[in-house]
Wavefront OBJ file of the C-alpha trace (Angstrom):
o trace
v 55.078 91.272 -0.743
v 52.479 88.540 -0.376
v 53.435 85.120 -1.787
v 51.507 83.889 -4.751
v 51.190 80.410 -6.257
v 50.786 81.781 -9.807
v 51.893 84.847 -11.691
v 51.083 86.565 -14.972
v 48.758 84.715 -17.310
v 48.419 81.821 -14.834
v 46.594 83.917 -12.225
v 42.812 84.196 -12.129
v 42.811 87.577 -13.850
v 45.474 86.394 -16.303
v 43.332 83.420 -17.339
v 40.271 85.637 -17.582
v 42.131 88.055 -19.838
v 43.434 85.244 -22.057
v 39.946 83.778 -22.467
v 38.627 87.232 -23.421
v 41.257 87.421 -26.162
v 39.633 84.665 -28.191
v 39.319 85.562 -31.879
v 35.959 87.028 -32.868
v 34.049 84.660 -35.108
v 32.011 85.593 -38.138
v 28.352 85.729 -37.152
v 25.911 83.048 -38.206
v 23.930 85.629 -40.218
v 27.040 86.729 -42.110
v 27.902 83.142 -42.984
v 24.388 82.478 -44.193
v 24.211 85.642 -46.322
v 27.581 84.840 -47.885
v 26.390 81.354 -48.814
v 23.191 82.769 -50.356
v 25.160 85.378 -52.301
v 27.713 82.837 -53.530
v 24.961 80.543 -54.838
v 23.100 83.361 -56.588
v 26.268 84.860 -58.073
v 27.392 81.472 -59.369
v 23.975 80.805 -60.941
v 23.844 84.333 -62.379
v 27.336 84.090 -63.884
v 26.626 80.659 -65.363
v 23.349 81.617 -67.027
v 24.651 85.005 -68.184
v 27.715 83.332 -69.723
v 25.475 80.931 -71.662
v 23.330 83.855 -72.852
v 26.420 85.809 -73.957
v 27.818 82.823 -75.861
v 24.439 82.201 -77.508
v 24.117 85.807 -78.649
v 27.624 85.794 -80.125
v 26.924 82.537 -81.943
v 23.871 84.137 -83.585
v 25.930 87.029 -84.970
v 24.814 89.608 -82.412
v 27.288 92.474 -82.148
v 29.799 91.949 -79.328
v 29.087 95.326 -77.776
v 25.323 94.780 -77.751
v 25.636 91.216 -76.389
v 28.096 92.292 -73.703
v 25.953 95.276 -72.716
v 22.859 93.137 -72.225
v 24.745 90.406 -70.372
v 26.364 92.850 -67.928
v 23.041 94.616 -67.248
v 21.301 91.314 -66.621
v 24.081 90.176 -64.301
v 23.990 93.393 -62.263
v 20.185 93.409 -62.092
v 20.025 89.764 -60.944
v 22.584 90.039 -58.129
v 20.694 91.035 -54.940
v 22.863 93.991 -53.932
v 20.317 95.199 -51.352
v 20.145 91.883 -49.482
v 22.506 92.954 -46.678
v 21.019 96.452 -46.501
v 17.480 95.123 -45.972
v 18.640 92.518 -43.411
v 20.648 95.126 -41.493
v 17.708 97.557 -41.548
v 15.389 94.834 -40.275
v 17.824 94.038 -37.445
v 18.192 97.737 -36.610
v 14.422 98.165 -36.335
v 14.362 95.053 -34.150
v 17.057 96.455 -31.862
v 14.839 99.506 -31.352
v 11.985 97.230 -30.305
v 14.264 95.364 -27.899
v 15.395 98.649 -26.366
v 11.802 99.369 -25.382
v 11.903 96.143 -23.351
v 15.155 97.097 -21.622
v 17.636 95.236 -23.860
v 20.397 97.266 -25.516
v 21.912 95.408 -28.482
v 25.669 95.954 -28.984
v 26.021 93.524 -31.913
v 23.179 93.516 -34.459
v 23.776 89.950 -35.635
v 23.144 88.786 -32.045
v 19.423 89.306 -32.666
v 19.445 86.546 -35.287
v 21.511 84.335 -32.958
v 19.050 84.972 -30.106
v 16.229 83.593 -32.245
v 18.049 80.251 -32.469
v 19.309 79.649 -28.924
v 18.199 76.295 -27.568
v 19.973 76.466 -24.205
v 20.340 79.375 -21.799
v 23.095 79.228 -19.172
v 22.213 81.633 -16.391
v 24.224 82.942 -13.481
v 22.359 82.710 -10.175
v 23.267 85.659 -8.007
v 21.821 88.929 -9.291
v 20.110 87.251 -12.236
v 17.811 84.604 -10.803
v 18.045 86.054 -7.305
v 17.598 89.579 -5.922
v 21.294 89.990 -5.035
v 20.070 91.689 -1.870
v 21.501 89.805 1.087
v 19.233 89.704 4.134
v 21.228 88.738 7.225
v 19.604 86.356 9.741
v 19.715 86.495 13.519
v 20.916 82.890 14.039
v 24.711 82.805 13.523
v 26.683 79.607 14.109
v 29.343 80.244 16.776
v 32.393 77.944 17.148
v 34.599 79.999 19.540
v 33.417 80.798 23.063
v 32.661 84.428 23.735
v 31.923 85.382 20.146
v 28.569 86.821 19.097
v 26.909 88.042 15.932
v 28.086 91.540 16.887
v 31.722 90.476 17.036
v 31.461 88.333 13.888
v 30.168 91.371 11.969
v 33.060 93.525 13.290
v 35.673 90.975 12.196
v 33.939 90.553 8.839
v 34.048 94.331 8.377
v 37.783 94.298 9.096
v 38.144 91.906 6.154
v 36.653 94.617 3.918
v 37.479 98.236 3.070
v 35.074 99.654 5.639
v 36.129 103.294 4.978
v 35.216 102.927 1.286
v 31.951 102.201 -0.553
v 31.106 98.458 -0.588
v 32.642 96.513 -3.463
v 30.002 93.773 -3.772
v 26.745 92.519 -2.283
v 28.459 90.686 0.611
v 30.426 93.779 1.616
v 27.215 95.781 1.438
v 25.464 93.330 3.749
v 28.309 93.248 6.294
v 29.069 96.983 6.358
v 25.412 97.884 6.754
v 25.025 95.639 9.818
v 28.412 96.071 11.500
v 29.103 98.744 14.126
v 31.559 100.740 12.038
v 31.914 103.468 14.668
v 33.670 100.912 16.907
v 36.373 100.573 14.229
v 37.515 104.217 14.371
v 40.687 103.260 16.272
v 41.379 100.210 14.072
v 43.954 100.638 11.265
v 43.978 98.354 8.249
v 47.602 97.803 7.251
v 47.013 95.280 4.438
v 44.085 94.002 2.394
v 43.525 91.122 -0.049
v 40.446 91.719 -2.251
v 38.052 89.007 -3.293
v 39.352 86.542 -5.851
v 36.858 84.034 -7.332
v 39.519 81.324 -7.303
v 40.293 81.906 -3.598
v 36.714 82.828 -2.608
v 37.604 84.956 0.368
v 38.844 88.408 1.389
v 41.473 89.116 3.995
v 42.444 92.149 6.060
v 45.438 92.749 8.344
v 44.576 95.219 11.117
v 46.279 96.957 14.036
v 44.361 97.854 17.170
v 44.886 100.938 19.332
v 47.092 98.946 21.761
v 49.353 97.849 18.902
v 47.997 94.306 18.528
v 48.172 93.072 14.911
v 46.139 90.201 13.518
v 44.408 89.043 10.338
v 40.715 88.574 9.651
v 39.015 86.894 6.734
v 35.545 86.197 5.428
v 34.506 83.844 2.664
v 33.234 80.383 1.787
v 33.094 78.038 4.812
v 35.163 75.265 3.228
v 37.831 77.766 2.210
v 38.130 79.339 5.683
v 38.060 75.896 7.291
v 40.957 74.832 5.117
v 43.086 77.661 6.598
v 42.562 76.429 10.141
v 44.312 73.592 11.995
v 42.593 70.252 11.792
v 39.938 69.718 14.475
v 37.657 66.753 13.620
v 34.987 67.766 16.103
v 34.685 71.346 14.840
v 34.972 70.231 11.217
v 32.102 67.750 11.599
v 29.976 70.391 13.301
v 30.664 72.912 10.576
v 29.881 70.354 7.879
v 26.548 69.486 9.475
v 25.608 73.167 9.940
v 26.462 74.044 6.340
v 24.434 71.063 5.101
v 21.375 71.996 7.149
v 21.570 75.618 6.097
v 22.006 74.669 2.456
v 19.035 72.311 2.518
v 16.845 75.183 3.750
v 18.210 77.562 1.132
v 20.082 79.689 3.681
v 23.521 80.901 2.657
v 26.357 81.398 5.080
v 29.515 83.458 5.288
v 32.419 82.122 7.359
v 34.414 84.569 9.466
v 37.886 83.805 10.832
v 40.880 85.486 12.489
v 44.388 84.679 13.580
v 45.103 84.086 17.255
v 48.131 85.237 19.290
v 50.183 82.393 17.807
v 49.291 83.427 14.254
v 47.081 80.403 13.607
v 43.726 80.783 11.912
v 40.506 80.134 13.825
v 37.021 79.862 12.278
v 34.921 81.989 14.636
v 31.501 81.295 13.201
v 29.070 81.549 10.309
v 26.932 84.543 9.459
v 23.709 83.308 7.914
v 21.790 85.231 5.275
v 19.279 84.838 2.477
v 19.424 85.900 -1.160
v 15.817 85.320 -2.247
v 14.883 84.491 -5.815
v 13.262 87.216 -7.879
v 9.462 87.083 -7.966
v 9.401 86.603 -11.717
v 12.294 84.119 -12.064
v 10.246 80.930 -11.943
v 7.605 82.200 -14.380
v 10.341 83.444 -16.681
v 12.046 80.053 -16.718
v 8.743 78.330 -17.451
v 8.127 80.735 -20.337
v 11.602 79.984 -21.698
v 10.879 76.248 -21.540
v 7.543 76.711 -23.317
v 9.444 78.525 -26.081
v 11.875 75.636 -26.526
v 14.811 77.039 -24.545
v 16.336 74.923 -21.786
v 17.784 76.805 -18.787
v 20.876 75.705 -16.865
v 21.941 77.507 -13.699
v 25.696 78.038 -13.313
v 26.949 79.481 -10.019
v 29.994 79.690 -7.819
v 27.879 79.111 -4.693
v 27.880 75.961 -2.587
v 26.316 72.825 -4.065
v 23.502 72.618 -1.495
v 22.539 76.259 -2.004
v 22.480 75.717 -5.783
v 20.329 72.574 -5.435
v 17.782 74.288 -3.214
v 17.543 77.335 -5.487
v 17.270 75.118 -8.574
v 14.489 73.133 -6.900
v 12.581 76.310 -6.052
v 12.834 77.559 -9.629
v 11.754 74.226 -11.113
v 15.071 73.531 -12.843
v 15.741 70.118 -11.294
v 18.343 69.089 -8.743
v 20.905 67.325 -10.916
v 23.593 69.905 -10.168
v 27.194 69.144 -11.173
v 30.411 70.150 -9.416
v 33.865 71.157 -10.750
v 35.312 67.682 -10.217
v 33.701 66.427 -13.428
v 34.233 69.554 -15.498
v 37.092 70.301 -17.936
v 39.908 72.774 -17.343
v 41.991 74.778 -19.781
v 45.234 73.272 -21.039
v 48.588 74.621 -19.953
v 48.640 76.915 -22.996
v 45.220 78.338 -22.081
v 43.270 76.479 -24.783
v 40.214 74.176 -24.366
v 40.907 70.423 -24.341
v 40.390 68.625 -27.643
v 38.179 65.926 -26.074
v 35.527 68.265 -24.674
v 32.529 66.618 -26.314
v 33.604 62.981 -26.042
v 34.711 63.205 -22.439
v 32.427 65.810 -20.885
v 29.550 66.304 -23.329
v 26.976 63.905 -21.877
v 27.663 65.010 -18.302
v 27.222 68.711 -19.128
v 24.198 68.015 -21.313
v 22.352 65.961 -18.702
v 23.050 68.306 -15.773
v 20.448 70.871 -14.688
v 23.170 73.219 -13.524
v 26.591 73.550 -11.935
v 27.803 74.847 -8.570
v 31.142 75.976 -7.077
v 32.522 76.684 -10.550
v 35.299 79.043 -11.620
v 35.279 81.356 -14.678
v 37.100 78.846 -16.860
v 34.470 76.211 -15.995
v 31.717 78.541 -17.238
v 33.724 79.237 -20.380
v 34.266 75.536 -21.093
v 30.638 74.566 -20.327
v 29.539 77.026 -23.014
v 32.251 75.831 -25.405
v 31.275 72.164 -24.923
v 27.580 72.801 -25.613
v 28.473 74.874 -28.688
v 30.647 72.069 -30.055
v 27.700 69.705 -29.544
v 25.578 71.755 -31.932
v 23.635 73.911 -29.492
v 23.202 77.620 -29.846
v 23.976 78.970 -26.388
v 22.867 82.059 -24.533
v 24.788 83.093 -21.413
v 23.768 85.627 -18.769
v 26.016 87.104 -16.133
v 27.012 90.234 -14.290
v 30.578 89.883 -13.038
v 34.155 89.836 -14.277
v 34.165 86.088 -13.733
v 31.285 85.767 -16.253
v 32.999 87.812 -18.980
v 34.828 84.952 -20.778
v 31.662 82.838 -21.005
v 29.622 85.848 -22.143
v 32.067 86.473 -24.955
v 32.230 82.798 -25.990
v 28.461 82.230 -26.051
v 26.471 82.725 -29.233
v 24.579 85.415 -27.350
v 26.151 86.947 -24.240
v 23.729 88.899 -22.048
v 24.912 91.244 -19.314
v 22.112 91.699 -16.771
v 21.178 94.952 -15.087
v 23.923 96.221 -12.790
v 26.658 94.192 -14.499
v 30.296 95.238 -14.299
v 31.973 97.101 -17.145
v 33.929 93.957 -18.080
v 30.725 91.920 -18.416
v 29.040 94.621 -20.497
v 32.036 94.906 -22.801
v 32.012 91.142 -23.412
v 28.224 90.865 -23.924
v 26.187 91.176 -27.094
v 23.066 92.429 -25.280
v 22.930 94.534 -22.121
v 19.815 94.567 -19.934
v 18.722 97.791 -18.305
v 15.991 96.183 -16.243
v 16.533 93.749 -13.365
v 15.863 90.036 -13.645
v 15.720 87.533 -16.469
v 12.216 88.228 -17.800
v 13.618 90.608 -20.413
v 15.290 87.710 -22.222
v 11.931 86.024 -22.915
v 10.721 89.209 -24.598
v 14.043 89.276 -26.451
v 13.658 85.691 -27.684
v 10.127 86.289 -28.929
v 11.034 89.566 -30.648
v 14.153 88.068 -32.206
v 12.100 85.196 -33.637
v 9.707 87.715 -35.148
v 12.673 89.515 -36.712
v 13.960 86.170 -37.955
v 10.614 85.554 -39.668
v 10.845 88.921 -41.401
v 14.351 88.217 -42.672
v 13.284 84.763 -43.820
v 10.389 86.285 -45.753
v 12.697 88.753 -47.459
v 15.322 86.145 -48.337
v 12.695 83.781 -49.744
v 11.374 86.625 -51.899
v 14.822 87.896 -52.913
v 16.033 84.463 -54.039
v 12.758 83.847 -55.910
v 12.897 87.276 -57.606
v 16.511 86.712 -58.711
v 15.771 83.272 -60.104
v 12.623 84.531 -61.811
v 14.455 87.361 -63.584
v 17.426 85.232 -64.609
v 15.513 82.228 -65.890
v 12.947 84.410 -67.676
v 15.569 86.225 -69.760
v 17.578 83.019 -70.181
v 14.568 81.218 -71.745
v 13.346 84.317 -73.601
v 16.712 84.893 -75.288
v 17.266 81.254 -76.177
v 13.766 80.322 -77.371
v 11.635 83.397 -78.128
v 13.244 85.397 -80.934
v 11.012 88.445 -81.656
v 12.018 88.461 -85.357
v 10.360 85.053 -85.735
v 7.007 86.636 -84.772
v 7.323 89.898 -86.694
v 4.211 90.401 -88.901
v 4.812 89.912 -92.616
v 3.775 91.847 -94.558
v 3.887 94.884 -92.258
v 0.596 96.719 -91.662
v 0.133 100.048 -93.463
v 0.118 101.989 -90.193
v 3.286 100.285 -88.895
v 5.695 102.804 -87.270
v 8.765 103.169 -89.473
v 11.148 103.511 -86.521
v 9.914 100.390 -84.659
v 11.910 97.245 -85.401
v 11.560 93.819 -83.847
v 14.986 92.878 -82.349
v 16.851 89.579 -82.696
v 16.413 88.787 -78.980
v 14.085 90.013 -76.275
v 15.419 92.266 -73.535
v 14.336 95.247 -71.449
v 16.081 98.616 -71.449
v 18.546 99.244 -68.609
v 16.336 101.944 -67.176
v 13.382 99.577 -66.826
v 15.515 96.956 -65.063
v 16.852 99.590 -62.693
v 13.309 100.823 -61.979
v 12.229 97.284 -61.071
v 15.163 96.975 -58.662
v 14.767 100.453 -57.186
v 11.032 100.373 -56.629
v 10.743 96.829 -55.318
v 13.941 96.598 -53.279
v 13.627 100.186 -52.070
v 10.166 99.686 -50.603
v 11.144 96.300 -49.151
v 12.714 98.079 -46.177
v 9.122 98.307 -44.922
v 9.286 94.533 -44.286
v 10.958 95.422 -40.987
v 7.508 96.505 -39.768
v 5.612 93.469 -41.057
v 3.177 91.535 -38.862
v 4.590 88.121 -38.020
v 3.994 85.420 -35.415
v 6.966 84.171 -33.417
v 7.707 80.454 -33.561
v 7.522 78.368 -30.393
v 10.769 76.612 -31.235
v 14.347 77.832 -31.821
v 14.904 79.055 -35.361
v 17.611 77.642 -37.631
v 18.460 78.344 -41.253
v 17.841 75.505 -43.662
v 19.148 76.888 -46.944
v 18.255 73.830 -48.988
v 14.594 74.198 -48.108
v 14.846 77.961 -48.485
v 16.116 77.594 -52.069
v 13.532 74.881 -52.770
v 10.613 77.083 -51.742
v 12.100 80.120 -53.472
v 12.572 78.028 -56.611
v 8.927 76.961 -56.484
v 7.766 80.574 -56.268
v 10.142 81.575 -59.079
v 8.951 78.699 -61.243
v 5.342 79.874 -61.403
v 6.254 83.523 -61.779
v 8.753 82.745 -64.529
v 6.407 80.385 -66.356
v 3.631 82.991 -66.332
v 6.039 85.630 -67.716
v 7.237 83.314 -70.489
v 3.651 82.433 -71.379
v 2.632 86.098 -71.467
v 5.615 87.043 -73.641
v 4.815 84.268 -76.099
v 1.158 85.275 -76.316
v 2.119 88.921 -76.830
v 4.672 88.121 -79.568
v 2.036 85.918 -81.194
v -0.602 88.615 -81.019
v -0.461 89.190 -84.811
v -1.538 85.619 -85.396
v -5.315 85.603 -86.152
v -5.609 82.273 -84.342
v -3.502 83.441 -81.352
v -4.700 83.808 -77.744
v -4.536 87.602 -77.783
v -6.700 87.838 -80.898
v -9.315 85.621 -79.274
v -9.254 87.909 -76.217
v -9.651 91.013 -78.382
v -6.103 92.182 -77.673
v -4.469 91.456 -81.022
v -1.904 93.444 -83.009
v 0.340 94.530 -80.102
v 3.362 96.564 -81.164
v 6.804 95.545 -79.892
v 7.065 98.809 -77.933
v 3.899 97.814 -76.063
v 5.244 94.301 -75.529
v 8.380 95.741 -73.904
v 6.381 97.995 -71.583
v 3.865 95.234 -70.828
v 6.617 92.800 -69.797
v 8.163 95.495 -67.577
v 4.812 95.861 -65.782
v 4.329 92.060 -65.526
v 7.762 91.477 -63.952
v 7.228 94.382 -61.517
v 3.827 93.107 -60.371
v 4.986 89.479 -60.096
v 8.004 90.512 -58.051
v 6.015 92.262 -55.328
v 3.175 89.726 -55.273
v 5.857 87.064 -54.721
v 6.796 88.877 -51.498
v 3.196 88.775 -50.266
v 3.204 85.024 -50.904
v 6.628 84.324 -49.370
v 5.866 86.144 -46.096
v 3.316 83.555 -44.909
v 5.597 80.530 -45.584
v 3.531 77.319 -45.326
v 0.195 79.139 -45.069
v -1.883 80.866 -47.770
v -1.094 84.563 -48.175
v -4.414 85.716 -46.664
v -3.822 83.921 -43.349
v -1.665 86.762 -41.990
v -2.637 90.418 -42.250
v -0.259 92.815 -43.958
v 1.262 95.538 -41.835
v 0.208 99.069 -42.852
v 3.836 99.943 -43.712
v 4.373 96.922 -45.945
v 0.990 97.371 -47.621
v 1.736 101.063 -48.243
v 5.173 100.169 -49.664
v 3.627 97.613 -51.999
v 0.949 100.043 -53.171
v 3.597 102.701 -53.798
v 5.809 100.383 -55.880
v 2.956 98.818 -57.858
v 1.187 102.149 -58.491
v 4.389 103.778 -59.664
v 5.214 100.834 -61.956
v 1.684 100.975 -63.454
v 1.890 104.737 -64.088
v 5.305 104.313 -65.707
v 4.002 101.525 -67.960
v 0.998 103.639 -68.996
v 2.801 106.900 -69.645
v 6.215 105.796 -70.962
v 6.986 108.007 -73.952
v 7.643 106.387 -77.292
v 11.401 105.883 -77.494
v 14.199 103.434 -78.231
v 16.455 103.280 -75.157
v 19.308 100.794 -75.650
v 17.907 100.173 -79.166
v 14.744 98.637 -77.673
v 11.384 99.980 -78.828
v 9.198 101.098 -75.879
v 5.760 102.645 -75.926
v 3.311 103.525 -73.110
v 0.255 101.271 -72.910
v -2.112 104.258 -72.745
v -1.079 105.702 -76.111
v -2.019 102.907 -78.523
v -4.622 100.221 -78.908
v -5.350 97.800 -77.321
v -5.608 100.059 -74.261
v -7.033 97.265 -72.113
v -3.576 95.680 -71.910
v -2.835 97.160 -68.484
v -6.049 95.683 -67.016
v -5.279 92.339 -68.622
v -1.730 92.287 -67.237
v -2.992 93.019 -63.721
v -5.694 90.345 -63.898
v -3.295 87.868 -65.444
v -0.647 88.519 -62.724
v -3.135 88.206 -59.858
v -4.556 84.982 -61.288
v -1.110 83.397 -61.477
v -0.359 84.757 -57.999
v -3.120 82.552 -56.583
v -1.651 79.593 -58.488
v 1.826 80.483 -57.219
v 0.644 80.651 -53.612
v -1.231 77.334 -53.855
v 1.853 75.695 -55.352
v 3.970 77.099 -52.494
v 1.639 75.566 -49.885
v 1.749 72.242 -51.739
v 5.563 72.295 -51.735
v 5.639 72.944 -47.984
v 3.236 70.098 -47.334
v 5.224 67.740 -49.556
v 8.496 68.707 -47.902
v 7.045 68.094 -44.447
v 5.291 64.835 -45.389
v 8.295 63.218 -47.068
v 10.896 64.899 -44.793
v 12.773 66.414 -47.703
v 15.969 68.318 -46.827
v 15.543 67.669 -43.117
v 17.663 69.921 -40.887
v 20.588 68.386 -39.052
v 19.473 66.329 -36.041
v 20.312 68.247 -32.875
v 19.153 67.768 -29.294
v 16.666 70.293 -28.089
v 14.236 70.448 -25.150
v 10.700 69.212 -25.342
v 7.720 69.010 -23.036
v 7.171 65.368 -21.914
v 4.026 63.545 -22.983
v 1.375 64.276 -20.350
v -2.407 64.644 -20.551
v -1.924 68.416 -20.765
v 0.989 68.443 -23.230
v 0.741 65.653 -25.815
v 3.530 67.073 -27.945
v 5.769 70.066 -28.236
v 3.510 72.111 -30.500
v 0.638 71.876 -28.030
v 2.914 73.032 -25.241
v 2.566 76.558 -26.590
v -1.037 76.531 -25.423
v -0.174 75.646 -21.825
v 0.032 78.483 -19.320
v 3.305 78.940 -17.427
v 1.692 77.788 -14.183
v 0.924 74.346 -15.649
v 4.124 73.721 -17.616
v 5.989 70.708 -16.150
v 9.753 70.311 -15.884
v 11.424 69.465 -19.197
v 13.298 66.226 -18.672
v 13.447 64.719 -22.168
v 15.781 66.776 -24.345
v 14.754 65.695 -27.840
v 11.935 66.596 -30.163
v 11.208 66.041 -33.815
v 13.321 68.107 -36.122
v 10.151 68.810 -38.088
v 9.316 71.360 -35.372
v 12.311 73.373 -36.580
v 11.295 76.066 -39.041
v 13.231 76.937 -42.180
l 1 2 3 4 5 6 7 8 9 10 11 12 13 14 15 16 17 18 19 20 21 22 23 24 25 26 27 28 29 30 31 32 33 34 35 36 37 38 39 40 41 42 43 44 45 46 47 48 49 50 51 52 53 54 55 56 57 58 59 60 61 62 63 64 65 66 67 68 69 70 71 72 73 74 75 76 77 78 79 80 81 82 83 84 85 86 87 88 89 90 91 92 93 94 95 96 97 98 99 100 101 102 103 104 105 106 107 108 109 110 111 112 113 114 115 116 117 118 119 120 121 122 123 124 125 126 127 128 129 130 131 132 133 134 135 136 137 138 139 140 141 142 143 144 145 146 147 148 149 150 151 152 153 154 155 156 157 158 159 160 161 162 163 164 165 166 167 168 169 170 171 172 173 174 175 176 177 178 179 180 181 182 183 184 185 186 187 188 189 190 191 192 193 194 195 196 197 198 199 200 201 202 203 204 205 206 207 208 209 210 211 212 213 214 215 216 217 218 219 220 221 222 223 224 225 226 227 228 229 230 231 232 233 234 235 236 237 238 239 240 241 242 243 244 245 246 247 248 249 250 251 252 253 254 255 256 257 258 259 260 261 262 263 264 265 266 267 268 269 270 271 272 273 274 275 276 277 278 279 280 281 282 283 284 285 286 287 288 289 290 291 292 293 294 295 296 297 298 299 300 301 302 303 304 305 306 307 308 309 310 311 312 313 314 315 316 317 318 319 320 321 322 323 324 325 326 327 328 329 330 331 332 333 334 335 336 337 338 339 340 341 342 343 344 345 346 347 348 349 350 351 352 353 354 355 356 357 358 359 360 361 362 363 364 365 366 367 368 369 370 371 372 373 374 375 376 377 378 379 380 381 382 383 384 385 386 387 388 389 390 391 392 393 394 395 396 397 398 399 400 401 402 403 404 405 406 407 408 409 410 411 412 413 414 415 416 417 418 419 420 421 422 423 424 425 426 427 428 429 430 431 432 433 434 435 436 437 438 439 440 441 442 443 444 445 446 447 448 449 450 451 452 453 454 455 456 457 458 459 460 461 462 463 464 465 466 467 468 469 470 471 472 473 474 475 476 477 478 479 480 481 482 483 484 485 486 487 488 489 490 491 492 493 494 495 496 497 498 499 500 501 502 503 504 505 506 507 508 509 510 511 512 513 514 515 516 517 518 519 520 521 522 523 524 525 526 527 528 529 530 531 532 533 534 535 536 537 538 539 540 541 542 543 544 545 546 547 548 549 550 551 552 553 554 555 556 557 558 559 560 561 562 563 564 565 566 567 568 569 570 571 572 573 574 575 576 577 578 579 580 581 582 583 584 585 586 587 588 589 590 591 592 593 594 595 596 597 598 599 600 601 602 603 604 605 606 607 608 609 610 611 612 613 614 615 616 617 618 619 620 621 622 623 624 625 626 627 628 629 630 631 632 633 634 635 636 637 638 639 640 641 642 643 644 645 646 647 648 649 650 651 652 653 654 655 656 657 658 659 660 661 662 663 664 665 666 667 668 669 670 671 672 673 674 675 676 677 678 679 680 681 682 683 684 685 686 687 688 689 690 691 692 693 694 695 696 697 698 699 700 701 702 703 704 705 706 707 708 709 710 711 712 713
């Protein structure tokens, strides 16, 4: 049995397994939706409790007061909020699949929209992962050639089995395997990222037994006896090769005395993918900084980073944290290592726990982190990142730990993913702005109507001769349960079409700012609610000869018509509020509606109008209702539509004013976090103008801060 320095959870695979066992956190989207729901439920319960107490104090029957309060509470709570968000994410995952990105966790789409730093593995992600061996090996033992080095390297692999990785593939394709027919492999040590070499024990036909190994030059050199001359030569060769971007694989074997000898270096290239540099530039333009993290030699990493335009400030493991003895991250990650990790362009010669802790440090500093990888050694970091991405050809362990799996080679898919996820984020933001505004509008409208607009105070006296005997004006205004359910069903049901809405992706990472979200939603609700209160007052006052309705030729409206009219007004205002909320800081006409959303709106509004016109005369829930088409004034439906559209323009203008005021006076600014920005140059005067620069002209991002005003809601 081979000796080992560590056993169990202290081995490489043990540490990897323990890091993968980290508890799954609640997603950012779930946390945000819970906060929104808690606020709305608290507000709903508070206002409904006041309404219930008020009704009881005015001698309303307990059953009637309780029935209205419960219906209002249920109607105001946005039950469909999670359904619509999930549907929007599901439609987005279908779009991502067309670009070669399979989403395994829906909430990762929202997280992807907010990532500000992408940590990328090098081999297989930024490079082709197709090793091309060169014809200029470095020989350190007389008599050896490239042919013999390849044979010994093959002996340090399972040459009778399919290759296990890219290096085995390169060696076994080039080596003369037929010459190994009489060679027997009696023992084999597979590749271990912490050891960075493989080893084979072989027996020749004449009975000679020796060991061969292949791996990183400094690792193989450490096995050999000290020889200053050879060591200096190897160091110089590795440096020269690294500076030219050429990788090398050291090959060694034991001699007759059992001592290790470094025979030479096989040189090879792993070229970068043709689209890697352009992809990185596109990521930078979209506000996402890229850091390369690799286990390769420092010089190789620097040269590759230079070629890709990432900078050459590459860190090494000496200045990186390690897990504690109990397998947990150190408590001083940010204070001790934060600045070093933040200011580095990448890291070389790292182990899996280094990748894991780099991601953890950046997350603790307030960044949203994306991580790409393909191997078992990347799995812990993939799981810990906000968005873990397993690239094409990744191992099963990497795919299981990732949130998104690429089916196409390279990193370009992630740029499509970021842009699409930001579009999906905009759709969810539009819906949440609308949903909060609609809830507040409904709640506050009934709250004010019940407390200040008693229908009995406006009942005509004496009653007209043609007054319906079965129509009574109630003590407080409310809508029948069926009408409230129709408003919820038609508007929320058709809102699923928002998943197809036309939106423009932001050029900066997206973060939720709930204070601003509630502020804007409150502004939209304020105008909609005020217009509904004003309309209700004018309708109740329609029997007044000096009232507004009489002057408009719409006087003498029955209470059944008032009920149906207010149902139509609330329905129209609700959906028009969505059309206003979807454009955020711009007027509603600046962005075209998608055909699906427009069709959904037409369906809901047309159905509500038909219901309001044709509702049969009845008294559901002891509330008089009467279709607007059955009794004069029959122009009420036209007036309600014109009135609602007029206030919609006022609502939209007020929304734009609120956005401008918020931006000008920096109200409810998001938390200050460090994010990348394009430096001030003649071509890129600020971050917003960077979006107009083509990838070929985008400079390296050195300064890592930009104004938080560039962050959207």
